N, C-alpha and C positions, 0 to 999 in steps of 0.2 A: 855746377854740381848739384844745386837744388834751386828750384824756382817756386815751389809751393809750400806754404806753411800750413800745418794742421792746427786748428783752433780748439783749445780746451776750454770748456765752459762749465756750467753748473751740473750737467748730466755726466754720467760715467762715460769715459772715452771709448770709442771704437778703435781698436789698434789700426794704425796705418801700416804701410808696407814694412817688412822687416828691414832694419838698418844693415848696411854692408859697409866695407871700408871706403868705397867710392860714392855711396849714396846714403849719407846720414839722414835721419828723420828729425825734423825740427818742429816743435810745438810752440804756439804762442798763446798767451793768456792775459787777461786784464786782472791786475792784482787788487782791484777794488771790489771784486765779486765777493759775496758772502758764502757761496757754496761752490766748491770746485770738484768736478768729477764725481758728484754724488755725495761728497763729504762736506758738511757745514764747517766753516772755518772756526767757529766757536768750539767745535769738538776736536780740533787739530791736536790738542795735547794728548789725546788717546792714540795718535798715529805717529807724531814726531818723536824722536829719541831724546834722551836727556840733554845732550849737547845742543840740539836744535831748540829745545824749549828754553834752555839757559840763554842762548844767544838772542832769542826772540824777546825775552824779558829784559834784556839790556837796553832795548830801544825805549827812550823816554817819550818819544812822539808816538801816539796811538796809531796814526796813519802809517808810519814807518814800520811799526811792529806788525800791523795787519798785512802790509805788503810782503814782509819777510815770511810771515807764517803762511800766507796764501801761496807764495811761490814754492816753498818747501813742501807744503801739502800736495801741490800739483806734481812736484818731482816724484814724490813717493807714490802718488796715484798712478802716474805713467809707468814707473818702474814696476809696480805691482802688476799692471796690465800686461806689460811685455814679458815679464818673468813668470806670470801666472802664480803670483804669490801675494798674500795679504800685505798691504803697504807697511803696516807697523812691524812686520817681522824682518824687513830688509835691513841688513847691517851695512851702514855706510862708514867707511874709514878714509884715510888719506895715505897716498903713496909717499915714500921718502922724497924730499925736495931734491931736484937734480943739482942744486947749488951747494946745499949744506948738509943734506942727508936727514934733516929733521922731518918729522911726520906732518908736513903741511904742503905736500905736493898735490898732484891731481886727486880729486875725490874718486873713490872706487867702491866696488862691491867685491869683497874678498872672494877669490875663487871663481869669479864670473867674468866671461869675456865681453860683457856689455859695458861700453864706456859711455859717459854722460857728462854734460856740462850745463850749468844753470847761470843765467844772468838776469838781473832785474834793474830797471831804471824807471823812475817816475811811476806811472800806473801800468807798466807793461813788463812782462817777463818772457824770456825765450828759454826753451829746454831742448838740447840736442842729444840724440842718442846715436851711437855708431859702434862698429866692431873694431875700431882703431881709435887711438887717443884723439879726442875732439875738444874744441873750444868754441863757445858761442858768446857773443857779447852784443848788447843793445845799449845805446847811449842817447840820452836826451841832449838836444843841442845846448851847448854851454853858453854862458854869458860872455860878453866881450872882456870882462875882467878876468874870467877863467882862461880865455884865449891868451891874454897877455901873460898870465902866470905860467902857462904850460909851453908857450911857443918855443922857448929856447931849450927845453928839455928833450925835444924830439930829435930824430935823425937830422943832421944838418940840411939834407936835401928837402926833407919835409918842412923844416923851419923856413927855408927859402921859398918853397911853394906857397906856404901860408902868407908869408910877408908880401909876396907878389900879388895876392888877391885883394880886391876891395874889402874893407872892413865888414861890410854887410854880408859877404860870402864866407868869411872866416869861421864863424861858429859851425856852419854845416860841414865845411871841409875838415875842421878839427874833429868833430864827432865821427865823421867817416873814418878818419885816420885812427882815432882812439879805439873805435870798435874793432877795426882790423887788427890792431896791435894787441889789444886785450885778448882777442880770440886766439891769436898765435901763442901768446904767453900762457894762456890757460891750457892749450893743447900740449905744451911741453911740461906744464906744471911748475914753471918758475915764477909765474905771477910777475909782480912789479919789483921783485927783489933786485933785479939787475938794471932797473931804470927803464926809460922809454926810448932809448936811442935805437936799439935793434930789436927786431929786424926792420928793415926799411919796407914800409907798406904803402907809401904814397898818400897824398891828400886828394888826388885827382878822382874823377867820377868812376874810373874803372881800376880795380886793383892790379898791381903788377904781378909777375911771376915771382914767387918768394921761394928760394931754395929750401927744400925740406918740408914744404907745406902745400896742401891744396887750399887756397884762400879764395873766398867768394863773398860778395856783398849779398845781403838778404833783404827782401821786402820789409819795410818798416812803417810804422804809423807816421803821420805828419809831425815834424819837428823831432824825429828820432832817426838814428842810423844804426844798422846792425850788420854783423859779419859772422862768418863761420869759417873755421880752420880745422883741418885734419892733418895729422902727421903722415908723411909718405913713409913707405917701408924702409927707405934708406936713412930716415932720421930717427928710427926707433932705437 
């Protein structure tokens, strides 16, 4: 579904092709940069909304705060570019959760058909834009301890697949599986509320056909895995 990532750096972005239901646009960025899309990260408080600034201030680790701020500044920069609107004027809200109805479902722009998804891990972030609900996720390879903790929370087949692998291959396989699953759950807006059992997305190098989704792996930096999922029309 997508083979090329657009790179967002210090300079203002040149819009890529317009996203469609079958061809989302995915941008990648390094969250250690001090300027994103022509905006210094130190001036982000002029662009982020109150909720984003509040969440950024909750991070006690300065590096984590910088990564969060940079990725959200990048999101607003890209949305502003595609919508031809100043980034600070874009109103971001949440759809009702499909599980409980509370306002913590998919992020959205009220009244606008453009869907988006943001994920950041370590020093990298991905942003996906589409005209149908979309989820993107990037995951840094976990430690063996994390593999052991998560192993039995997955779909039973995924657990068996990981168990059958040599321990040296398990972190890569788990990151691959986790990125796919998070991408699907972000596309539906349920997040991790229902656990990690479903849907089955496999730990193998190529994703399976997942009913209700277009699921694909994305190019990723060394020691990372990434995936993209969009909902099919039958799952809306």
